OpenMM code with the backbone's topology and positions (N, CA, C; nanometers):
from openmm import Vec3, app, unit

residues = "MET LYS GLN ALA ASP LYS VAL VAL ASP THR SER GLY LEU ILE CYS PRO LEU PRO LEU LEU LYS ALA LYS GLU GLN LEU LYS GLN MET GLN ARG GLY GLN VAL LEU GLU VAL ILE CYS THR ASP PRO SER SER ILE ILE ASP PHE LYS VAL PHE THR GLU VAL SER ALA ASN LYS LEU LEU ALA SER HIS GLN GLN GLN ASP LYS TYR PHE PHE LEU ILE GLU LYS LEU".split()
positions = [
    Vec3(12.5985, 15.2053, 13.4981),
    Vec3(12.6628, 15.3187, 13.5711),
    Vec3(12.8127, 15.2832, 13.5991),
    Vec3(12.8778, 15.3932, 13.6160),
    Vec3(13.0344, 15.3705, 13.6203),
    Vec3(13.0543, 15.3220, 13.7706),
    Vec3(13.1572, 15.2447, 13.7719),
    Vec3(13.2097, 15.1987, 13.9115),
    Vec3(13.3073, 15.3047, 13.9734),
    Vec3(13.3067, 15.3028, 14.1049),
    Vec3(13.4011, 15.3995, 14.1809),
    Vec3(13.5503, 15.3498, 14.1468),
    Vec3(13.6382, 15.4475, 14.1244),
    Vec3(13.7802, 15.4241, 14.1290),
    Vec3(13.8300, 15.4287, 14.2607),
    Vec3(13.7679, 15.5163, 14.3445),
    Vec3(13.8232, 15.5482, 14.4817),
    Vec3(13.6873, 15.5659, 14.5764),
    Vec3(13.7052, 15.5326, 14.6940),
    Vec3(13.6050, 15.5546, 14.7945),
    Vec3(13.6472, 15.6373, 14.9089),
    Vec3(13.5719, 15.7405, 14.9539),
    Vec3(13.6169, 15.8056, 15.0689),
    Vec3(13.5008, 15.7981, 15.1605),
    Vec3(13.5256, 15.7545, 15.2803),
    Vec3(13.4163, 15.7389, 15.3888),
    Vec3(13.4295, 15.8537, 15.4861),
    Vec3(13.3354, 15.9543, 15.4780),
    Vec3(13.3458, 16.0633, 15.5671),
    Vec3(13.2316, 16.0566, 15.6815),
    Vec3(13.2046, 15.9391, 15.7128),
    Vec3(13.0951, 15.9132, 15.8076),
    Vec3(13.1352, 15.9673, 15.9553),
    Vec3(13.0525, 16.0357, 16.0162),
    Vec3(13.0791, 16.1090, 16.1443),
    Vec3(13.1373, 16.2431, 16.1265),
    Vec3(13.1653, 16.2866, 16.0049),
    Vec3(13.2263, 16.4245, 15.9872),
    Vec3(13.1072, 16.5197, 15.9493),
    Vec3(13.1116, 16.6422, 15.9899),
    Vec3(13.0183, 16.7351, 15.9493),
    Vec3(13.0679, 16.8410, 15.8651),
    Vec3(12.9802, 16.9090, 15.7930),
    Vec3(13.0077, 17.0120, 15.7053),
    Vec3(13.1114, 17.1045, 15.7634),
    Vec3(13.2121, 17.1530, 15.6889),
    Vec3(13.2452, 17.1237, 15.5545),
    Vec3(13.3349, 17.0140, 15.5208),
    Vec3(13.3557, 16.9325, 15.6253),
    Vec3(13.4636, 16.8308, 15.6177),
    Vec3(13.4500, 16.7090, 15.5132),
    Vec3(13.3260, 16.6752, 15.4909),
    Vec3(13.3078, 16.5740, 15.3769),
    Vec3(13.3413, 16.6247, 15.2475),
    Vec3(13.3035, 16.7419, 15.2164),
    Vec3(13.3329, 16.8107, 15.0915),
    Vec3(13.4727, 16.8339, 15.0781),
    Vec3(13.5514, 16.8896, 15.1804),
    Vec3(13.6969, 16.9054, 15.1694),
    Vec3(13.7682, 16.7721, 15.1460),
    Vec3(13.7257, 16.6734, 15.2164),
    Vec3(13.7936, 16.5380, 15.1925),
    Vec3(13.7696, 16.4934, 15.0506),
    Vec3(13.6632, 16.5115, 14.9978),
    Vec3(13.6157, 16.4804, 14.8587),
    Vec3(13.7023, 16.5417, 14.7613),
    Vec3(13.7160, 16.6857, 14.7841),
    Vec3(13.8019, 16.7674, 14.7039),
    Vec3(13.9400, 16.7284, 14.6955),
    Vec3(13.9897, 16.6810, 14.8113),
    Vec3(14.1266, 16.6466, 14.8330),
    Vec3(14.1567, 16.5137, 14.7482),
    Vec3(14.0646, 16.4218, 14.7438),
    Vec3(14.0703, 16.2965, 14.6733),
    Vec3(14.0555, 16.3356, 14.5217),
    Vec3(13.9641, 16.4162, 14.4824),
    Vec3(13.9441, 16.4522, 14.3334),
    Vec3(14.0662, 16.5192, 14.2660),
    Vec3(14.1457, 16.5938, 14.3509),
    Vec3(14.2680, 16.6534, 14.2982),
    Vec3(14.3695, 16.5534, 14.2635),
    Vec3(14.3787, 16.4386, 14.3184),
    Vec3(14.4643, 16.3269, 14.2991),
    Vec3(14.4164, 16.2380, 14.1800),
    Vec3(14.3019, 16.2548, 14.1427),
    Vec3(14.2416, 16.1677, 14.0424),
    Vec3(14.2707, 16.2149, 13.9034),
    Vec3(14.2500, 16.1286, 13.8050),
    Vec3(14.2547, 16.1594, 13.6588),
    Vec3(14.1156, 16.1871, 13.5990),
    Vec3(14.1118, 16.2720, 13.4837),
    Vec3(13.9770, 16.2936, 13.4291),
    Vec3(13.9063, 16.1630, 13.3996),
    Vec3(13.7919, 16.1511, 13.4270),
    Vec3(13.7105, 16.0362, 13.3855),
    Vec3(13.6991, 15.9423, 13.4992),
    Vec3(13.7927, 15.9505, 13.6070),
    Vec3(13.7759, 15.8719, 13.7255),
    Vec3(13.6548, 15.9074, 13.8108),
    Vec3(13.6102, 15.8023, 13.8786),
    Vec3(13.4909, 15.8341, 13.9657),
    Vec3(13.5215, 15.8097, 14.1168),
    Vec3(13.4712, 15.8984, 14.1965),
    Vec3(13.4955, 15.8980, 14.3393),
    Vec3(13.3508, 15.8658, 14.3929),
    Vec3(13.3617, 15.7718, 14.4960),
    Vec3(13.2302, 15.7532, 14.5804),
    Vec3(13.2580, 15.8087, 14.7140),
    Vec3(13.1606, 15.9000, 14.7559),
    Vec3(13.1699, 15.9604, 14.8957),
    Vec3(13.0666, 15.9045, 14.9686),
    Vec3(13.0919, 15.8606, 15.0925),
    Vec3(12.9894, 15.8186, 15.1911),
    Vec3(12.9884, 15.9224, 15.3108),
    Vec3(12.8714, 15.9682, 15.3336),
    Vec3(12.8574, 16.0800, 15.4439),
    Vec3(12.7427, 16.0244, 15.5308),
    Vec3(12.7426, 16.0867, 15.6504),
    Vec3(12.6251, 16.0876, 15.7415),
    Vec3(12.5655, 16.2172, 15.7758),
    Vec3(12.6252, 16.3304, 15.7157),
    Vec3(12.5779, 16.4523, 15.7371),
    Vec3(12.4738, 16.4925, 15.6446),
    Vec3(12.3441, 16.5213, 15.6854),
    Vec3(12.2361, 16.5411, 15.5870),
    Vec3(12.2591, 16.6606, 15.4900),
    Vec3(12.3327, 16.7618, 15.5453),
    Vec3(12.3590, 16.8913, 15.4676),
    Vec3(12.4558, 16.8426, 15.3450),
    Vec3(12.5183, 16.7307, 15.3449),
    Vec3(12.5953, 16.6929, 15.2255),
    Vec3(12.5189, 16.6930, 15.1064),
    Vec3(12.3940, 16.6534, 15.1062),
    Vec3(12.3133, 16.6501, 15.0011),
    Vec3(12.3134, 16.7834, 14.9109),
    Vec3(12.2978, 16.8807, 14.9819),
    Vec3(12.2994, 17.0264, 14.9175),
    Vec3(12.4577, 17.0598, 14.8777),
    Vec3(12.5496, 17.0239, 14.9595),
    Vec3(12.6784, 17.0632, 14.9525),
    Vec3(12.7350, 16.9916, 14.8142),
    Vec3(12.7186, 16.8622, 14.7987),
    Vec3(12.7768, 16.7992, 14.6748),
    Vec3(12.6959, 16.8447, 14.5453),
    Vec3(12.5575, 16.8687, 14.5521),
    Vec3(12.4838, 16.9147, 14.4466),
    Vec3(12.5478, 17.0405, 14.3964),
    Vec3(12.5638, 17.1378, 14.4890),
    Vec3(12.6190, 17.2748, 14.4536),
    Vec3(12.7642, 17.2731, 14.4060),
    Vec3(12.8397, 17.1878, 14.4783),
    Vec3(12.9805, 17.1609, 14.4389),
    Vec3(13.0119, 17.1152, 14.2899),
    Vec3(12.9289, 17.0189, 14.2585),
    Vec3(12.9357, 16.9651, 14.1190),
    Vec3(12.8847, 17.0641, 14.0181),
    Vec3(12.7901, 17.1444, 14.0518),
    Vec3(12.7261, 17.2439, 13.9542),
    Vec3(12.8327, 17.3523, 13.9235),
    Vec3(12.9292, 17.3853, 14.0261),
    Vec3(13.0052, 17.4982, 14.0077),
    Vec3(13.1523, 17.4512, 13.9788),
    Vec3(13.1901, 17.3296, 13.9792),
    Vec3(13.3198, 17.2788, 13.9637),
    Vec3(13.3290, 17.1915, 13.8351),
    Vec3(13.4442, 17.1566, 13.8125),
    Vec3(13.4562, 17.0720, 13.6786),
    Vec3(13.4467, 16.9235, 13.7112),
    Vec3(13.3370, 16.8821, 13.7644),
    Vec3(13.2912, 16.7498, 13.8194),
    Vec3(13.1545, 16.7208, 13.7851),
    Vec3(13.1249, 16.6020, 13.7939),
    Vec3(12.9745, 16.5620, 13.7428),
    Vec3(12.9184, 16.4664, 13.8584),
    Vec3(12.8129, 16.5047, 13.9108),
    Vec3(12.7408, 16.4220, 14.0092),
    Vec3(12.6683, 16.3049, 13.9236),
    Vec3(12.7206, 16.1915, 13.9282),
    Vec3(12.6631, 16.0845, 13.8487),
    Vec3(12.5323, 16.0290, 13.9196),
    Vec3(12.5476, 16.0104, 14.0495),
    Vec3(12.4335, 15.9574, 14.1274),
    Vec3(12.4458, 15.9898, 14.2665),
    Vec3(12.3338, 15.9953, 14.3317),
    Vec3(12.3291, 16.0090, 14.4837),
    Vec3(12.2176, 15.9295, 14.5429),
    Vec3(12.2204, 15.8690, 14.6608),
    Vec3(12.1157, 15.8084, 14.7245),
    Vec3(12.1352, 15.7962, 14.8747),
    Vec3(12.0342, 15.7717, 14.9326),
    Vec3(12.0373, 15.7595, 15.0832),
    Vec3(12.0004, 15.6102, 15.1080),
    Vec3(12.0856, 15.5589, 15.2086),
    Vec3(12.0491, 15.4084, 15.2674),
    Vec3(12.0585, 15.4338, 15.4151),
    Vec3(11.9529, 15.4266, 15.4772),
    Vec3(11.9399, 15.4496, 15.6213),
    Vec3(11.9953, 15.5809, 15.6597),
    Vec3(12.0912, 15.5868, 15.7482),
    Vec3(12.1554, 15.7263, 15.7855),
    Vec3(12.2763, 15.7576, 15.7089),
    Vec3(12.2951, 15.6928, 15.5981),
    Vec3(12.4173, 15.7258, 15.5056),
    Vec3(12.3745, 15.7838, 15.3777),
    Vec3(12.4543, 15.8784, 15.3267),
    Vec3(12.4333, 15.9418, 15.1969),
    Vec3(12.5557, 15.8935, 15.1007),
    Vec3(12.5305, 15.8519, 14.9779),
    Vec3(12.6200, 15.7973, 14.8982),
    Vec3(12.6254, 15.8955, 14.7685),
    Vec3(12.7443, 15.9467, 14.7175),
    Vec3(12.7544, 16.0232, 14.6007),
    Vec3(12.8563, 15.9575, 14.5125),
    Vec3(12.8345, 15.9540, 14.3874),
    Vec3(12.9284, 15.9250, 14.2760),
    Vec3(12.9665, 16.0374, 14.1967),
    Vec3(13.0913, 16.0854, 14.1975),
    Vec3(13.1262, 16.1993, 14.1359),
    Vec3(13.2360, 16.1757, 14.0264),
    Vec3(13.2165, 16.2203, 13.9113),
    Vec3(13.3116, 16.1918, 13.8078),
    Vec3(13.3892, 16.3072, 13.7797),
    Vec3(13.5239, 16.3010, 13.7812),
    Vec3(13.6131, 16.4090, 13.7572),
    Vec3(13.6313, 16.4299, 13.6103),
    Vec3(13.5853, 16.5475, 13.5641),
    Vec3(13.5894, 16.6037, 13.4348),
    Vec3(13.7150, 16.6766, 13.3926),
] * unit.nanometer
topology = app.Topology()
chain = topology.addChain("A")
for resn in residues:
    res = topology.addResidue(resn, chain)
    for name in ("N", "CA", "C"):
        topology.addAtom(name, app.Element.getBySymbol(name[0]), res)
């Protein structure tokens, strides 16, 4: 699995802020780079799944660890 080139921790933020912060970081990244997003908002599971389905990005992995959600997104 690819390692993250950047990490953005949006813990404590609620929808839509985690997604907006992730989009902001992805704009600054090059194709093929990977962003790790850390969230505490449960709705982020759906947000990031839908976002990667409709954008030029790929959801490489997602998992939950206690009250945090982790997403690895590759910029395509």
